[in-house]
CHARMM internal coordinates of N, CA and C (Angstrom, degrees):
IC EDIT
DIST 1 N 1 CA 1.4453
DIST 1 CA 1 C 1.5328
ANGL 1 N 1 CA 1 C 108.99
DIST 1 C 2 N 1.3088
ANGL 1 CA 1 C 2 N 116.76
DIHE 1 N 1 CA 1 C 2 N 126.75
DIST 2 N 2 CA 1.4562
ANGL 1 C 2 N 2 CA 122.25
DIHE 1 CA 1 C 2 N 2 CA 179.57
DIST 2 CA 2 C 1.5205
ANGL 2 N 2 CA 2 C 109.08
DIHE 1 C 2 N 2 CA 2 C -88.48
DIST 2 C 3 N 1.3292
ANGL 2 CA 2 C 3 N 115.17
DIHE 2 N 2 CA 2 C 3 N 127.65
DIST 3 N 3 CA 1.4616
ANGL 2 C 3 N 3 CA 120.25
DIHE 2 CA 2 C 3 N 3 CA -178.30
DIST 3 CA 3 C 1.5242
ANGL 3 N 3 CA 3 C 109.29
DIHE 2 C 3 N 3 CA 3 C -93.89
DIST 3 C 4 N 1.2967
ANGL 3 CA 3 C 4 N 117.62
DIHE 3 N 3 CA 3 C 4 N 126.85
DIST 4 N 4 CA 1.4644
ANGL 3 C 4 N 4 CA 121.42
DIHE 3 CA 3 C 4 N 4 CA 176.26
DIST 4 CA 4 C 1.5251
ANGL 4 N 4 CA 4 C 108.44
DIHE 3 C 4 N 4 CA 4 C -103.36
DIST 4 C 5 N 1.3164
ANGL 4 CA 4 C 5 N 116.20
DIHE 4 N 4 CA 4 C 5 N 129.62
DIST 5 N 5 CA 1.4549
ANGL 4 C 5 N 5 CA 121.35
DIHE 4 CA 4 C 5 N 5 CA -176.17
DIST 5 CA 5 C 1.5149
ANGL 5 N 5 CA 5 C 112.36
DIHE 4 C 5 N 5 CA 5 C -90.60
DIST 5 C 6 N 1.2964
ANGL 5 CA 5 C 6 N 117.95
DIHE 5 N 5 CA 5 C 6 N -30.24
DIST 6 N 6 CA 1.4491
ANGL 5 C 6 N 6 CA 120.26
DIHE 5 CA 5 C 6 N 6 CA -173.35
DIST 6 CA 6 C 1.5229
ANGL 6 N 6 CA 6 C 109.87
DIHE 5 C 6 N 6 CA 6 C 82.34
DIST 6 C 7 N 1.2981
ANGL 6 CA 6 C 7 N 115.59
DIHE 6 N 6 CA 6 C 7 N 178.42
DIST 7 N 7 CA 1.4610
ANGL 6 C 7 N 7 CA 120.47
DIHE 6 CA 6 C 7 N 7 CA -176.17
DIST 7 CA 7 C 1.5237
ANGL 7 N 7 CA 7 C 111.59
DIHE 6 C 7 N 7 CA 7 C -69.23
DIST 7 C 8 N 1.3166
ANGL 7 CA 7 C 8 N 117.27
DIHE 7 N 7 CA 7 C 8 N -44.76
DIST 8 N 8 CA 1.4707
ANGL 7 C 8 N 8 CA 121.30
DIHE 7 CA 7 C 8 N 8 CA -178.12
DIST 8 CA 8 C 1.5225
ANGL 8 N 8 CA 8 C 110.48
DIHE 7 C 8 N 8 CA 8 C -64.65
DIST 8 C 9 N 1.3084
ANGL 8 CA 8 C 9 N 117.49
DIHE 8 N 8 CA 8 C 9 N -42.52
DIST 9 N 9 CA 1.4572
ANGL 8 C 9 N 9 CA 120.81
DIHE 8 CA 8 C 9 N 9 CA 178.74
DIST 9 CA 9 C 1.5143
ANGL 9 N 9 CA 9 C 112.29
DIHE 8 C 9 N 9 CA 9 C -64.60
DIST 9 C 10 N 1.3298
ANGL 9 CA 9 C 10 N 116.79
DIHE 9 N 9 CA 9 C 10 N -38.70
DIST 10 N 10 CA 1.4661
ANGL 9 C 10 N 10 CA 120.98
DIHE 9 CA 9 C 10 N 10 CA 178.75
DIST 10 CA 10 C 1.5248
ANGL 10 N 10 CA 10 C 110.51
DIHE 9 C 10 N 10 CA 10 C -66.47
DIST 10 C 11 N 1.3252
ANGL 10 CA 10 C 11 N 116.96
DIHE 10 N 10 CA 10 C 11 N -42.95
DIST 11 N 11 CA 1.4661
ANGL 10 C 11 N 11 CA 120.80
DIHE 10 CA 10 C 11 N 11 CA 177.84
DIST 11 CA 11 C 1.5258
ANGL 11 N 11 CA 11 C 110.33
DIHE 10 C 11 N 11 CA 11 C -62.85
DIST 11 C 12 N 1.3179
ANGL 11 CA 11 C 12 N 117.16
DIHE 11 N 11 CA 11 C 12 N -42.52
DIST 12 N 12 CA 1.4602
ANGL 11 C 12 N 12 CA 121.52
DIHE 11 CA 11 C 12 N 12 CA 178.83
DIST 12 CA 12 C 1.5389
ANGL 12 N 12 CA 12 C 110.59
DIHE 11 C 12 N 12 CA 12 C -63.38
DIST 12 C 13 N 1.3150
ANGL 12 CA 12 C 13 N 115.89
DIHE 12 N 12 CA 12 C 13 N -40.76
DIST 13 N 13 CA 1.4522
ANGL 12 C 13 N 13 CA 120.65
DIHE 12 CA 12 C 13 N 13 CA -179.68
DIST 13 CA 13 C 1.5311
ANGL 13 N 13 CA 13 C 111.18
DIHE 12 C 13 N 13 CA 13 C -63.53
DIST 13 C 14 N 1.3193
ANGL 13 CA 13 C 14 N 118.02
DIHE 13 N 13 CA 13 C 14 N -48.01
DIST 14 N 14 CA 1.4516
ANGL 13 C 14 N 14 CA 121.23
DIHE 13 CA 13 C 14 N 14 CA -179.35
DIST 14 CA 14 C 1.5219
ANGL 14 N 14 CA 14 C 112.30
DIHE 13 C 14 N 14 CA 14 C -69.86
DIST 14 C 15 N 1.3226
ANGL 14 CA 14 C 15 N 117.83
DIHE 14 N 14 CA 14 C 15 N -31.57
DIST 15 N 15 CA 1.4584
ANGL 14 C 15 N 15 CA 120.92
DIHE 14 CA 14 C 15 N 15 CA 175.05
DIST 15 CA 15 C 1.5203
ANGL 15 N 15 CA 15 C 110.48
DIHE 14 C 15 N 15 CA 15 C -63.75
DIST 15 C 16 N 1.3082
ANGL 15 CA 15 C 16 N 116.22
DIHE 15 N 15 CA 15 C 16 N -43.54
DIST 16 N 16 CA 1.4647
ANGL 15 C 16 N 16 CA 120.88
DIHE 15 CA 15 C 16 N 16 CA 177.90
DIST 16 CA 16 C 1.5239
ANGL 16 N 16 CA 16 C 110.38
DIHE 15 C 16 N 16 CA 16 C -64.95
DIST 16 C 17 N 1.3147
ANGL 16 CA 16 C 17 N 117.59
DIHE 16 N 16 CA 16 C 17 N -39.71
DIST 17 N 17 CA 1.4624
ANGL 16 C 17 N 17 CA 121.70
DIHE 16 CA 16 C 17 N 17 CA 177.96
DIST 17 CA 17 C 1.5295
ANGL 17 N 17 CA 17 C 110.93
DIHE 16 C 17 N 17 CA 17 C -62.12
DIST 17 C 18 N 1.3324
ANGL 17 CA 17 C 18 N 117.29
DIHE 17 N 17 CA 17 C 18 N -48.31
DIST 18 N 18 CA 1.4616
ANGL 17 C 18 N 18 CA 121.13
DIHE 17 CA 17 C 18 N 18 CA -179.73
DIST 18 CA 18 C 1.5226
ANGL 18 N 18 CA 18 C 111.89
DIHE 17 C 18 N 18 CA 18 C -64.61
DIST 18 C 19 N 1.3313
ANGL 18 CA 18 C 19 N 116.75
DIHE 18 N 18 CA 18 C 19 N -38.36
DIST 19 N 19 CA 1.4655
ANGL 18 C 19 N 19 CA 120.22
DIHE 18 CA 18 C 19 N 19 CA 177.02
DIST 19 CA 19 C 1.5225
ANGL 19 N 19 CA 19 C 110.82
DIHE 18 C 19 N 19 CA 19 C -63.48
DIST 19 C 20 N 1.3079
ANGL 19 CA 19 C 20 N 117.48
DIHE 19 N 19 CA 19 C 20 N -41.36
DIST 20 N 20 CA 1.4614
ANGL 19 C 20 N 20 CA 121.36
DIHE 19 CA 19 C 20 N 20 CA 178.67
DIST 20 CA 20 C 1.5119
ANGL 20 N 20 CA 20 C 112.42
DIHE 19 C 20 N 20 CA 20 C -64.94
DIST 20 C 21 N 1.3273
ANGL 20 CA 20 C 21 N 117.20
DIHE 20 N 20 CA 20 C 21 N -41.67
DIST 21 N 21 CA 1.4579
ANGL 20 C 21 N 21 CA 120.82
DIHE 20 CA 20 C 21 N 21 CA 178.39
DIST 21 CA 21 C 1.5318
ANGL 21 N 21 CA 21 C 110.37
DIHE 20 C 21 N 21 CA 21 C -65.44
DIST 21 C 22 N 1.3269
ANGL 21 CA 21 C 22 N 117.21
DIHE 21 N 21 CA 21 C 22 N -41.92
DIST 22 N 22 CA 1.4681
ANGL 21 C 22 N 22 CA 120.96
DIHE 21 CA 21 C 22 N 22 CA 178.87
DIST 22 CA 22 C 1.5246
ANGL 22 N 22 CA 22 C 110.97
DIHE 21 C 22 N 22 CA 22 C -65.06
DIST 22 C 23 N 1.3150
ANGL 22 CA 22 C 23 N 117.33
DIHE 22 N 22 CA 22 C 23 N -39.54
DIST 23 N 23 CA 1.4635
ANGL 22 C 23 N 23 CA 121.29
DIHE 22 CA 22 C 23 N 23 CA 178.62
DIST 23 CA 23 C 1.5287
ANGL 23 N 23 CA 23 C 110.73
DIHE 22 C 23 N 23 CA 23 C -64.96
DIST 23 C 24 N 1.3184
ANGL 23 CA 23 C 24 N 116.98
DIHE 23 N 23 CA 23 C 24 N -41.88
DIST 24 N 24 CA 1.4639
ANGL 23 C 24 N 24 CA 120.30
DIHE 23 CA 23 C 24 N 24 CA 178.77
DIST 24 CA 24 C 1.5295
ANGL 24 N 24 CA 24 C 110.70
DIHE 23 C 24 N 24 CA 24 C -65.59
DIST 24 C 25 N 1.3308
ANGL 24 CA 24 C 25 N 116.84
DIHE 24 N 24 CA 24 C 25 N -42.61
DIST 25 N 25 CA 1.4646
ANGL 24 C 25 N 25 CA 119.94
DIHE 24 CA 24 C 25 N 25 CA 179.35
DIST 25 CA 25 C 1.5238
ANGL 25 N 25 CA 25 C 111.10
DIHE 24 C 25 N 25 CA 25 C -64.17
DIST 25 C 26 N 1.3293
ANGL 25 CA 25 C 26 N 117.38
DIHE 25 N 25 CA 25 C 26 N -40.13
DIST 26 N 26 CA 1.4605
ANGL 25 C 26 N 26 CA 120.64
DIHE 25 CA 25 C 26 N 26 CA 179.17
DIST 26 CA 26 C 1.5246
ANGL 26 N 26 CA 26 C 111.47
DIHE 25 C 26 N 26 CA 26 C -66.22
DIST 26 C 27 N 1.3236
ANGL 26 CA 26 C 27 N 117.69
DIHE 26 N 26 CA 26 C 27 N -38.84
DIST 27 N 27 CA 1.4644
ANGL 26 C 27 N 27 CA 119.68
DIHE 26 CA 26 C 27 N 27 CA -179.97
DIST 27 CA 27 C 1.5231
ANGL 27 N 27 CA 27 C 111.13
DIHE 26 C 27 N 27 CA 27 C -69.44
DIST 27 C 28 N 1.3192
ANGL 27 CA 27 C 28 N 117.99
DIHE 27 N 27 CA 27 C 28 N -36.49
DIST 28 N 28 CA 1.4694
ANGL 27 C 28 N 28 CA 120.42
DIHE 27 CA 27 C 28 N 28 CA 176.53
DIST 28 CA 28 C 1.5260
ANGL 28 N 28 CA 28 C 109.90
DIHE 27 C 28 N 28 CA 28 C -66.84
DIST 28 C 29 N 1.3360
ANGL 28 CA 28 C 29 N 116.99
DIHE 28 N 28 CA 28 C 29 N -40.91
DIST 29 N 29 CA 1.4659
ANGL 28 C 29 N 29 CA 120.34
DIHE 28 CA 28 C 29 N 29 CA 178.93
DIST 29 CA 29 C 1.5268
ANGL 29 N 29 CA 29 C 110.97
DIHE 28 C 29 N 29 CA 29 C -63.93
DIST 29 C 30 N 1.3248
ANGL 29 CA 29 C 30 N 117.39
DIHE 29 N 29 CA 29 C 30 N -42.76
DIST 30 N 30 CA 1.4627
ANGL 29 C 30 N 30 CA 120.09
DIHE 29 CA 29 C 30 N 30 CA 178.55
DIST 30 CA 30 C 1.5208
ANGL 30 N 30 CA 30 C 111.90
DIHE 29 C 30 N 30 CA 30 C -65.36
DIST 30 C 31 N 1.3197
ANGL 30 CA 30 C 31 N 117.28
DIHE 30 N 30 CA 30 C 31 N -38.38
DIST 31 N 31 CA 1.4684
ANGL 30 C 31 N 31 CA 120.09
DIHE 30 CA 30 C 31 N 31 CA 177.85
DIST 31 CA 31 C 1.5168
ANGL 31 N 31 CA 31 C 110.59
DIHE 30 C 31 N 31 CA 31 C -65.74
DIST 31 C 32 N 1.3160
ANGL 31 CA 31 C 32 N 116.85
DIHE 31 N 31 CA 31 C 32 N -35.39
DIST 32 N 32 CA 1.4673
ANGL 31 C 32 N 32 CA 120.49
DIHE 31 CA 31 C 32 N 32 CA 178.93
DIST 32 CA 32 C 1.5237
ANGL 32 N 32 CA 32 C 111.02
DIHE 31 C 32 N 32 CA 32 C -71.66
DIST 32 C 33 N 1.3284
ANGL 32 CA 32 C 33 N 117.60
DIHE 32 N 32 CA 32 C 33 N -41.11
DIST 33 N 33 CA 1.4655
ANGL 32 C 33 N 33 CA 121.68
DIHE 32 CA 32 C 33 N 33 CA 179.39
DIST 33 CA 33 C 1.5280
ANGL 33 N 33 CA 33 C 110.57
DIHE 32 C 33 N 33 CA 33 C -65.63
DIST 33 C 34 N 1.3308
ANGL 33 CA 33 C 34 N 116.62
DIHE 33 N 33 CA 33 C 34 N -38.66
DIST 34 N 34 CA 1.4585
ANGL 33 C 34 N 34 CA 121.09
DIHE 33 CA 33 C 34 N 34 CA -177.53
DIST 34 CA 34 C 1.5255
ANGL 34 N 34 CA 34 C 112.44
DIHE 33 C 34 N 34 CA 34 C -78.70
DIST 34 C 35 N 1.3257
ANGL 34 CA 34 C 35 N 117.48
DIHE 34 N 34 CA 34 C 35 N 0.33
DIST 35 N 35 CA 1.4618
ANGL 34 C 35 N 35 CA 123.35
DIHE 34 CA 34 C 35 N 35 CA -179.72
DIST 35 CA 35 C 1.5262
ANGL 35 N 35 CA 35 C 112.05
DIHE 34 C 35 N 35 CA 35 C 58.32
DIST 35 C 36 N 1.3291
ANGL 35 CA 35 C 36 N 116.06
DIHE 35 N 35 CA 35 C 36 N 36.48
DIST 36 N 36 CA 1.4623
ANGL 35 C 36 N 36 CA 120.69
DIHE 35 CA 35 C 36 N 36 CA 177.48
DIST 36 CA 36 C 1.5226
ANGL 36 N 36 CA 36 C 111.78
DIHE 35 C 36 N 36 CA 36 C -85.56
DIST 36 C 37 N 1.3187
ANGL 36 CA 36 C 37 N 116.36
DIHE 36 N 36 CA 36 C 37 N -12.17
DIST 37 N 37 CA 1.4583
ANGL 36 C 37 N 37 CA 119.98
DIHE 36 CA 36 C 37 N 37 CA -175.70
DIST 37 CA 37 C 1.5148
ANGL 37 N 37 CA 37 C 109.65
DIHE 36 C 37 N 37 CA 37 C 89.89
DIST 37 C 38 N 1.2989
ANGL 37 CA 37 C 38 N 115.28
DIHE 37 N 37 CA 37 C 38 N 165.58
DIST 38 N 38 CA 1.4562
ANGL 37 C 38 N 38 CA 119.55
DIHE 37 CA 37 C 38 N 38 CA 179.47
DIST 38 CA 38 C 1.5175
ANGL 38 N 38 CA 38 C 109.35
DIHE 37 C 38 N 38 CA 38 C -123.61
DIST 38 C 39 N 1.2994
ANGL 38 CA 38 C 39 N 115.91
DIHE 38 N 38 CA 38 C 39 N 141.23
DIST 39 N 39 CA 1.4568
ANGL 38 C 39 N 39 CA 120.78
DIHE 38 CA 38 C 39 N 39 CA 178.41
DIST 39 CA 39 C 1.5279
ANGL 39 N 39 CA 39 C 109.43
DIHE 38 C 39 N 39 CA 39 C -82.00
DIST 39 C 40 N 1.3137
ANGL 39 CA 39 C 40 N 117.81
DIHE 39 N 39 CA 39 C 40 N 163.45
DIST 40 N 40 CA 1.4701
ANGL 39 C 40 N 40 CA 119.74
DIHE 39 CA 39 C 40 N 40 CA 179.32
DIST 40 CA 40 C 1.5292
ANGL 40 N 40 CA 40 C 113.51
DIHE 39 C 40 N 40 CA 40 C -59.26
DIST 40 C 41 N 1.3194
ANGL 40 CA 40 C 41 N 117.96
DIHE 40 N 40 CA 40 C 41 N -29.15
DIST 41 N 41 CA 1.4627
ANGL 40 C 41 N 41 CA 120.59
DIHE 40 CA 40 C 41 N 41 CA 179.82
DIST 41 CA 41 C 1.5283
ANGL 41 N 41 CA 41 C 110.86
DIHE 40 C 41 N 41 CA 41 C -69.42
DIST 41 C 42 N 1.3448
ANGL 41 CA 41 C 42 N 117.25
DIHE 41 N 41 CA 41 C 42 N -21.40
DIST 42 N 42 CA 1.4449
ANGL 41 C 42 N 42 CA 121.74
DIHE 41 CA 41 C 42 N 42 CA -179.80
DIST 42 CA 42 C 1.5216
ANGL 42 N 42 CA 42 C 113.45
DIHE 41 C 42 N 42 CA 42 C -93.96
DIST 42 C 43 N 1.3069
ANGL 42 CA 42 C 43 N 117.66
DIHE 42 N 42 CA 42 C 43 N 2.82
DIST 43 N 43 CA 1.4491
ANGL 42 C 43 N 43 CA 119.95
DIHE 42 CA 42 C 43 N 43 CA -173.51
DIST 43 CA 43 C 1.5356
ANGL 43 N 43 CA 43 C 112.43
DIHE 42 C 43 N 43 CA 43 C -68.41
DIST 43 C 44 N 1.3168
ANGL 43 CA 43 C 44 N 118.87
DIHE 43 N 43 CA 43 C 44 N -35.22
DIST 44 N 44 CA 1.4632
ANGL 43 C 44 N 44 CA 121.07
DIHE 43 CA 43 C 44 N 44 CA 179.53
DIST 44 CA 44 C 1.5367
ANGL 44 N 44 CA 44 C 110.83
DIHE 43 C 44 N 44 CA 44 C -70.21
DIST 44 C 45 N 1.3373
ANGL 44 CA 44 C 45 N 120.42
DIHE 44 N 44 CA 44 C 45 N -50.09
DIST 45 N 45 CA 1.4710
ANGL 44 C 45 N 45 CA 118.89
DIHE 44 CA 44 C 45 N 45 CA 177.53
DIST 45 CA 45 C 1.5235
ANGL 45 N 45 CA 45 C 112.94
DIHE 44 C 45 N 45 CA 45 C -65.46
DIST 45 C 46 N 1.3359
ANGL 45 CA 45 C 46 N 118.32
DIHE 45 N 45 CA 45 C 46 N -27.46
DIST 46 N 46 CA 1.4610
ANGL 45 C 46 N 46 CA 120.85
DIHE 45 CA 45 C 46 N 46 CA -179.30
DIST 46 CA 46 C 1.5238
ANGL 46 N 46 CA 46 C 111.44
DIHE 45 C 46 N 46 CA 46 C -64.01
DIST 46 C 47 N 1.3275
ANGL 46 CA 46 C 47 N 117.58
DIHE 46 N 46 CA 46 C 47 N -30.63
DIST 47 N 47 CA 1.4557
ANGL 46 C 47 N 47 CA 120.73
DIHE 46 CA 46 C 47 N 47 CA -179.87
DIST 47 CA 47 C 1.5254
ANGL 47 N 47 CA 47 C 110.95
DIHE 46 C 47 N 47 CA 47 C -63.39
DIST 47 C 48 N 1.3087
ANGL 47 CA 47 C 48 N 118.00
DIHE 47 N 47 CA 47 C 48 N -33.60
DIST 48 N 48 CA 1.4569
ANGL 47 C 48 N 48 CA 120.35
DIHE 47 CA 47 C 48 N 48 CA -179.02
DIST 48 CA 48 C 1.5262
ANGL 48 N 48 CA 48 C 111.55
DIHE 47 C 48 N 48 CA 48 C -82.98
DIST 48 C 49 N 1.3188
ANGL 48 CA 48 C 49 N 118.74
DIHE 48 N 48 CA 48 C 49 N -17.60
DIST 49 N 49 CA 1.4553
ANGL 48 C 49 N 49 CA 122.06
DIHE 48 CA 48 C 49 N 49 CA -179.14
DIST 49 CA 49 C 1.5104
ANGL 49 N 49 CA 49 C 111.08
DIHE 48 C 49 N 49 CA 49 C -82.14
DIST 49 C 50 N 1.3118
ANGL 49 CA 49 C 50 N 118.01
DIHE 49 N 49 CA 49 C 50 N -37.26
DIST 50 N 50 CA 1.4613
ANGL 49 C 50 N 50 CA 121.01
DIHE 49 CA 49 C 50 N 50 CA -172.75
DIST 50 CA 50 C 1.4936
ANGL 50 N 50 CA 50 C 113.31
DIHE 49 C 50 N 50 CA 50 C -72.67
END
COOR INIT
IC SEED 1 N 1 CA 1 C
IC BUILD
Protein backbone atom coordinates (compact mmCIF):
# COMPACT_ATOMS: atom_id res chain seq x y z
CA UNK A 1 0.00 0.00 0.00
CA UNK A 2 1.43 3.37 -1.04
CA UNK A 3 1.04 6.08 1.57
CA UNK A 4 0.30 9.58 0.31
CA UNK A 5 1.26 12.39 2.66
CA UNK A 6 -0.25 15.36 0.90
CA UNK A 7 1.27 18.81 0.86
CA UNK A 8 1.10 19.44 4.61
CA UNK A 9 2.64 16.07 5.43
CA UNK A 10 5.46 16.61 2.94
CA UNK A 11 6.22 20.06 4.36
CA UNK A 12 6.20 18.63 7.89
CA UNK A 13 8.49 15.81 6.83
CA UNK A 14 11.08 18.10 5.22
CA UNK A 15 10.91 20.54 8.13
CA UNK A 16 11.73 17.72 10.51
CA UNK A 17 14.55 16.58 8.22
CA UNK A 18 16.09 20.08 8.04
CA UNK A 19 15.76 20.53 11.81
CA UNK A 20 17.55 17.23 12.39
CA UNK A 21 20.38 18.11 10.03
CA UNK A 22 20.79 21.54 11.67
CA UNK A 23 20.80 19.97 15.14
CA UNK A 24 23.47 17.45 14.10
CA UNK A 25 25.62 20.17 12.53
CA UNK A 26 25.32 22.35 15.63
CA UNK A 27 26.29 19.50 17.95
CA UNK A 28 29.35 18.65 15.83
CA UNK A 29 30.36 22.33 15.80
CA UNK A 30 30.00 22.59 19.58
CA UNK A 31 32.02 19.41 20.10
CA UNK A 32 34.75 20.82 17.87
CA UNK A 33 34.78 24.21 19.64
CA UNK A 34 34.90 22.55 23.06
CA UNK A 35 37.91 20.47 21.94
CA UNK A 36 36.11 17.25 22.85
CA UNK A 37 37.15 15.58 19.62
CA UNK A 38 34.91 14.19 16.96
CA UNK A 39 33.75 10.63 16.53
CA UNK A 40 33.95 8.86 13.17
CA UNK A 41 30.19 9.28 12.70
CA UNK A 42 30.72 13.06 12.82
CA UNK A 43 33.47 13.14 10.24
CA UNK A 44 31.19 13.90 7.26
CA UNK A 45 29.32 16.84 8.88
CA UNK A 46 32.62 18.15 10.32
CA UNK A 47 33.91 18.79 6.80
CA UNK A 48 31.16 21.33 6.19
CA UNK A 49 31.69 23.05 9.56
CA UNK A 50 35.40 23.78 9.23
